[in-house]
C-alpha positions as CSV (number, residue, x, y, z in Angstrom):
1,X,-14.3,10.4,-27.7
2,X,-12.1,7.5,-27.0
3,X,-9.2,9.1,-29.1
4,X,-9.3,12.1,-26.9
5,X,-9.1,10.2,-23.8
6,X,-6.0,8.3,-24.8
7,X,-4.4,11.4,-26.1
8,X,-4.4,13.0,-22.7
9,X,-3.3,9.6,-21.0
10,X,-0.3,10.0,-18.6
11,X,2.3,7.9,-20.2
12,X,4.9,9.4,-17.7
13,X,3.0,7.9,-14.9
14,X,2.5,4.6,-16.5
15,X,6.1,4.2,-17.6
16,X,7.2,5.0,-14.1
17,X,4.9,2.2,-12.8
18,X,6.3,-0.2,-15.5
19,X,10.0,0.6,-14.4
20,X,9.2,-0.2,-10.8
21,X,7.4,-3.5,-11.5
22,X,10.2,-4.6,-13.9
23,X,12.8,-3.8,-11.4
24,X,10.9,-5.4,-8.7
25,X,10.6,-8.7,-10.8
26,X,14.4,-8.7,-11.1
27,X,14.8,-8.0,-7.3
28,X,12.4,-10.8,-6.2
29,X,14.3,-13.1,-8.6
30,X,17.7,-12.1,-7.1
31,X,16.2,-12.4,-3.6
32,X,14.9,-16.1,-4.0
33,X,17.7,-17.4,-6.0
34,X,19.1,-20.5,-4.4
35,X,16.2,-21.0,-2.1
36,X,14.5,-24.4,-3.2
37,X,11.4,-23.6,-0.9
38,X,10.8,-20.3,-2.5
39,X,11.6,-21.2,-6.0
40,X,9.2,-24.0,-5.9
41,X,6.5,-21.4,-5.0
42,X,7.2,-19.8,-8.4
43,X,7.0,-16.4,-6.8
44,X,8.3,-14.6,-9.9
45,X,6.0,-16.4,-12.3
46,X,3.1,-15.4,-10.2
47,X,4.0,-11.9,-9.9
48,X,4.2,-11.6,-13.7
49,X,0.9,-13.0,-14.0
50,X,-0.6,-10.3,-11.7
51,X,1.5,-7.7,-13.4
52,X,-0.1,-8.5,-16.6
53,X,-3.6,-8.6,-15.1
54,X,-2.8,-5.3,-13.5
55,X,-2.0,-3.6,-16.7
56,X,-5.1,-4.9,-18.0
57,X,-6.8,-3.3,-15.0
58,X,-5.1,0.1,-15.6
59,X,-6.3,0.2,-19.2
60,X,-9.9,-0.9,-18.4
61,X,-10.3,1.4,-15.5
62,X,-8.6,4.3,-17.2
63,X,-11.1,3.9,-20.3
64,X,-14.1,4.0,-17.9
65,X,-15.2,7.3,-16.6
66,X,-14.2,7.4,-12.9
67,X,-17.5,8.9,-11.9
68,X,-19.1,5.8,-12.7
69,X,-17.8,4.4,-9.5
70,X,-20.0,6.4,-7.5
71,X,-23.2,4.4,-8.7
72,X,-21.5,1.1,-7.5
73,X,-19.5,2.4,-4.4
74,X,-22.1,0.9,-2.2
75,X,-22.5,-2.4,-3.9
76,X,-18.5,-2.8,-3.8
77,X,-18.8,-2.0,-0.1
78,X,-21.4,-4.7,0.6
79,X,-19.2,-7.3,-1.5
80,X,-16.1,-6.3,0.3
81,X,-17.8,-6.9,3.7
82,X,-19.1,-10.4,2.3
83,X,-15.6,-11.4,1.2
84,X,-14.0,-10.3,4.6
85,X,-16.5,-12.3,6.4
86,X,-15.5,-15.3,4.3
87,X,-11.8,-14.9,5.2
88,X,-12.7,-14.7,8.8
89,X,-14.8,-17.9,8.4
90,X,-13.1,-20.0,5.7
91,X,-9.8,-18.0,4.9
92,X,-6.4,-19.5,4.5
93,X,-4.0,-19.1,7.4
94,X,-0.3,-18.2,6.7
95,X,2.2,-16.8,9.4
96,X,-0.4,-16.9,12.0
97,X,-2.8,-14.6,10.0
98,X,-6.0,-15.5,8.2
99,X,-6.2,-13.2,5.3
100,X,-6.5,-15.1,2.0
101,X,-9.1,-16.6,-0.1
102,X,-8.3,-19.3,-2.5
103,X,-10.4,-18.5,-5.7
104,X,-9.5,-21.3,-8.4
105,X,-6.1,-20.1,-9.8
106,X,-6.2,-16.9,-8.0
107,X,-5.2,-16.3,-4.2
108,X,-7.0,-13.0,-3.1
109,X,-6.3,-11.1,-0.2
110,X,-9.6,-8.9,0.3
111,X,-7.8,-6.7,2.9
112,X,-5.9,-5.2,0.1
113,X,-8.9,-4.5,-2.1
114,X,-10.3,-2.7,0.8
115,X,-7.8,0.0,0.4
116,X,-9.0,1.1,-2.9
117,X,-12.8,0.5,-2.1
118,X,-12.5,2.7,0.9
119,X,-11.0,5.4,-1.2
120,X,-13.9,5.3,-3.7
121,X,-16.5,5.3,-0.8
122,X,-14.9,8.1,1.2
123,X,-14.3,10.1,-1.9
124,X,-18.0,10.1,-2.9
125,X,-19.0,10.7,0.6
126,X,-16.8,13.7,1.0
127,X,-17.6,15.0,-2.3
128,X,-21.2,15.0,-1.5
129,X,-21.0,16.3,2.0
130,X,-18.0,18.9,1.8
131,X,-20.2,21.6,3.1
132,X,-20.6,19.6,6.5
133,X,-16.9,19.3,7.3
134,X,-17.4,21.4,10.5
135,X,-20.4,18.9,11.5
136,X,-19.5,16.2,13.9
137,X,-22.3,14.0,12.5
138,X,-20.8,14.1,9.1
139,X,-17.4,13.0,10.4
140,X,-19.0,10.2,12.6
141,X,-20.7,9.0,9.6
142,X,-17.7,8.7,7.7
143,X,-15.6,7.0,10.3
144,X,-18.4,4.5,10.9
145,X,-18.3,3.2,7.3
146,X,-14.4,3.0,7.5
147,X,-14.8,1.1,10.8
148,X,-17.2,-1.4,9.4
149,X,-14.2,-2.8,7.4
150,X,-11.5,-2.1,10.0
151,X,-13.1,-4.4,12.4
152,X,-13.2,-7.3,10.2
153,X,-9.7,-6.7,9.0
154,X,-8.4,-6.5,12.7
155,X,-10.1,-9.9,13.3
156,X,-7.7,-11.7,10.7
157,X,-5.4,-10.2,12.4
158,X,-4.2,-7.3,10.1
159,X,-3.3,-4.2,12.0
160,X,-1.2,-2.7,9.2
161,X,-3.9,-2.5,6.6
162,X,-6.4,-1.4,9.4
163,X,-3.8,1.6,10.1
164,X,-3.7,2.3,6.3
165,X,-7.7,2.6,6.1
166,X,-7.7,5.1,9.2
167,X,-5.0,7.0,7.5
168,X,-6.9,7.3,4.2
169,X,-9.8,8.2,6.2
170,X,-8.1,11.1,7.9
171,X,-6.2,12.2,4.9
172,X,-9.4,12.7,2.9
173,X,-11.2,14.3,5.8
174,X,-8.4,16.7,6.2
175,X,-8.4,17.8,2.6
176,X,-12.1,17.9,2.7
177,X,-12.0,20.9,5.1
178,X,-11.2,19.7,8.6
179,X,-10.6,22.5,10.8
180,X,-7.4,23.0,12.7
181,X,-9.1,23.2,16.1
182,X,-10.5,19.8,15.5
183,X,-6.9,18.2,14.8
184,X,-6.0,18.2,18.4
185,X,-9.2,16.4,19.3
186,X,-8.5,13.8,16.7
187,X,-4.6,13.2,17.6
188,X,-5.9,12.8,21.3
189,X,-8.7,10.4,20.3
190,X,-6.1,8.4,18.2
191,X,-3.5,8.1,21.1
192,X,-6.4,7.1,23.4
193,X,-7.6,4.4,21.1
194,X,-4.0,3.1,20.6
195,X,-3.7,2.8,24.5
196,X,-6.8,1.0,24.8
197,X,-6.4,-1.2,21.9
198,X,-2.8,-2.4,22.8
199,X,-3.9,-5.3,25.1
200,X,-6.1,-6.6,22.6
201,X,-3.5,-7.1,19.9
202,X,-1.8,-10.3,19.0
203,X,1.1,-11.1,21.1
204,X,3.6,-10.8,18.0
205,X,2.1,-7.4,17.3
206,X,2.8,-6.2,20.8
207,X,6.3,-7.5,20.9
208,X,7.1,-5.5,17.6
209,X,6.0,-2.4,19.2
210,X,7.8,-3.1,22.4
211,X,11.0,-3.9,20.4
212,X,10.6,-0.6,18.7
213,X,9.9,1.6,21.6
214,X,12.4,0.0,24.0
215,X,14.7,-2.1,21.9
216,X,16.6,-5.0,23.8
217,X,20.2,-5.6,22.5
218,X,20.1,-9.2,23.9
219,X,17.1,-10.0,21.6
220,X,18.9,-9.4,18.4
221,X,19.1,-13.0,17.8
222,X,15.4,-13.4,18.4
223,X,12.6,-10.7,18.2
224,X,15.0,-8.1,16.7
225,X,16.7,-10.5,14.1
226,X,14.9,-9.4,11.1
227,X,15.6,-5.6,11.6
228,X,19.2,-6.1,12.8
229,X,20.0,-8.1,9.5
230,X,18.1,-5.4,7.6
231,X,20.4,-2.9,9.0
232,X,23.5,-4.8,8.4
233,X,22.2,-5.6,4.8
234,X,21.8,-1.9,4.0
235,X,25.3,-0.9,5.5
236,X,26.8,-3.8,3.5
237,X,25.7,-2.0,0.1
238,X,27.8,1.3,0.7
239,X,27.3,3.9,-1.9
240,X,27.5,1.8,-5.1
241,X,26.4,-1.6,-3.8
242,X,27.7,-5.2,-4.3
243,X,26.2,-5.8,-7.6
244,X,23.3,-7.7,-8.6
245,X,22.8,-11.1,-7.2
246,X,26.2,-10.6,-5.4
247,X,25.1,-9.4,-1.8
248,X,26.3,-12.1,0.7
249,X,23.4,-11.0,3.2
250,X,20.8,-11.8,0.5
251,X,22.4,-14.7,-1.4
252,X,23.3,-16.5,2.0
253,X,19.9,-15.9,3.4
254,X,20.7,-13.9,6.5
255,X,18.1,-11.5,5.5
256,X,14.6,-12.9,5.9
257,X,11.5,-12.0,4.0
258,X,13.9,-10.5,1.5
259,X,11.5,-10.5,-1.6
260,X,8.7,-8.9,0.3
261,X,8.9,-6.9,3.7
262,X,12.7,-6.3,3.5
263,X,13.2,-5.9,-0.3
264,X,14.2,-2.4,0.1
265,X,17.3,-3.7,2.2
266,X,18.1,-6.2,-0.7
267,X,18.0,-3.3,-3.0
268,X,20.5,-1.1,-1.0
269,X,22.7,-4.1,-0.6
270,X,22.8,-4.9,-4.4
271,X,22.7,-1.3,-5.7
272,X,24.0,0.7,-2.8
273,X,22.9,4.3,-1.7
274,X,22.5,5.4,-5.2
275,X,20.1,2.4,-6.3
276,X,17.9,3.0,-3.3
277,X,17.6,6.8,-3.6
278,X,16.8,6.1,-7.4
279,X,14.1,3.8,-6.4
280,X,12.6,6.3,-4.0
281,X,12.8,9.0,-6.6
282,X,10.7,7.0,-9.0
283,X,8.2,6.1,-6.2
284,X,8.0,9.8,-5.2
285,X,7.6,10.6,-8.9
286,X,4.6,8.5,-9.0
287,X,3.3,10.1,-5.9
288,X,3.9,13.5,-7.5
289,X,1.9,12.8,-10.6
290,X,-1.1,11.5,-8.5
291,X,-1.3,14.8,-6.6
292,X,-0.8,16.7,-9.7
293,X,-3.7,14.7,-11.1
294,X,-5.9,15.6,-8.2
295,X,-5.0,19.5,-8.5
296,X,-6.1,19.3,-12.0
297,X,-9.2,17.4,-11.6
298,X,-12.5,18.7,-12.9
299,X,-14.6,17.7,-9.8
300,X,-13.9,17.1,-6.0
301,X,-14.7,13.3,-6.4
302,X,-11.9,12.9,-8.7
303,X,-9.5,15.0,-6.8
304,X,-10.2,13.0,-3.8
305,X,-9.6,9.8,-5.6
306,X,-6.2,10.9,-6.8
307,X,-5.3,12.1,-3.3
308,X,-6.2,8.7,-1.7
309,X,-4.2,6.9,-4.2
310,X,-1.2,9.2,-3.5
311,X,-1.9,8.6,0.3
312,X,-1.7,4.9,0.1
313,X,1.4,4.6,-2.2
314,X,3.2,7.4,0.1
315,X,2.2,5.4,3.4
316,X,3.3,2.2,2.2
317,X,6.5,3.6,1.0
318,X,7.3,5.5,4.1
319,X,6.4,2.6,6.4
320,X,8.1,0.0,4.6
321,X,11.3,2.0,4.3
322,X,11.0,3.2,7.9
323,X,10.9,-0.3,9.3
324,X,13.7,-1.3,7.0
325,X,16.0,1.3,8.6
326,X,14.6,0.9,12.1
327,X,12.8,4.3,12.2
328,X,9.3,2.4,12.4
329,X,7.9,-0.8,14.0
330,X,8.0,-3.8,11.6
331,X,4.7,-3.9,9.6
332,X,3.7,-6.1,6.8
333,X,3.2,-3.2,4.4
334,X,5.0,-3.8,1.0
335,X,6.9,-1.5,-1.0
336,X,4.5,-0.4,-3.8
337,X,5.1,-2.0,-7.2
338,X,8.2,-3.8,-6.0
339,X,7.5,-6.3,-3.2
340,X,6.2,-9.6,-4.1
341,X,2.5,-9.9,-3.4
342,X,-0.3,-10.2,-6.1
343,X,-3.2,-8.6,-4.3
344,X,-1.3,-5.6,-3.4
345,X,0.1,-5.3,-6.7
346,X,-3.2,-5.4,-8.3
347,X,-4.4,-3.0,-5.7
348,X,-1.9,-0.3,-6.5
349,X,-2.4,-0.7,-10.3
350,X,-6.0,-0.3,-9.8
351,X,-5.5,3.0,-8.2
352,X,-3.1,4.0,-10.9
353,X,-6.1,3.2,-13.3
354,X,-8.3,5.5,-11.4
355,X,-5.7,8.3,-11.6
356,X,-5.4,7.9,-15.2
357,X,-9.2,8.0,-15.7
358,X,-9.1,11.4,-14.0
359,X,-6.0,12.5,-15.9
360,X,-7.7,11.5,-19.3
361,X,-10.8,13.6,-18.6
362,X,-8.9,16.9,-17.4
363,X,-10.1,19.9,-19.2
364,X,-6.5,21.2,-18.9
365,X,-4.6,19.6,-21.6
366,X,-1.2,20.4,-20.5
367,X,-0.1,17.5,-18.3
368,X,3.6,17.7,-18.8
């Protein structure tokens, strides 16, 4: 049985992930070169450690039958609630946000794990209640379980991850059979919640939204500095780029947070339009493989798992690139598999492991 599982393993998907992680390590190294503070943190070394852990996670989760997660989904939910409560109570604070738990040698961000946990929980719920897609009681129960985590994550504060969780909820609700006539109601509700919730956001979060909706050129050296430098950095790369480690915007540190939030700008500067498009091409290839796994799944639960993983990778990619080119407000969503960040990398790789588990158990043997 084990031999049959590995025979149907999607090595194209795993290979694409490995390529992006390797490229991400190279870009992180280039982005922090010459910066003593960042070099002292050994960001590259930590990213390598998390990447190796992530590949173990992929292999282990792929070897397990994905349907086993149904049995422990509620336990995972409770454990995550406890972790998030610990974050609110005693979590480490950085850049004005309290999001991290220091567990020995590992610094964990539970809100990242919430993304995959909610995919498992919602996939199980929607798979068991798919016939109730027209029943608002069914919909209310699904959103209530999502909001249980969202409220604690908003308290950190972490608006971007909260939006990811709600997007995953809506996406899985949609593919589970949400009727078109209900779509307008949900859109209206989302806009109403956004309007009511805006005054309760942190001041820096409000300022990001205001700067995006009504940009002030005079604020370019203050609130809009990062976005302005991001656009300059992307433009400096042209078609072919300035070369690896040769971008003046990156190496002279005009571009801030260049190893994380704005790493796409650093890619465009060093490898130009061609390099940026190539990276996006590999990302969308990964998303396509996840969607194809969903289409070939033997059951609804496996299909929804794969769709959920595809959604979070696609959403992170779109939002991260969008904020780099000023099409979307600045958020803390990393570029999947490339941006520095151990918890987010483990989250994406765990998601790939779930997809591989579904792929390995397809009845259809042709997955080329």
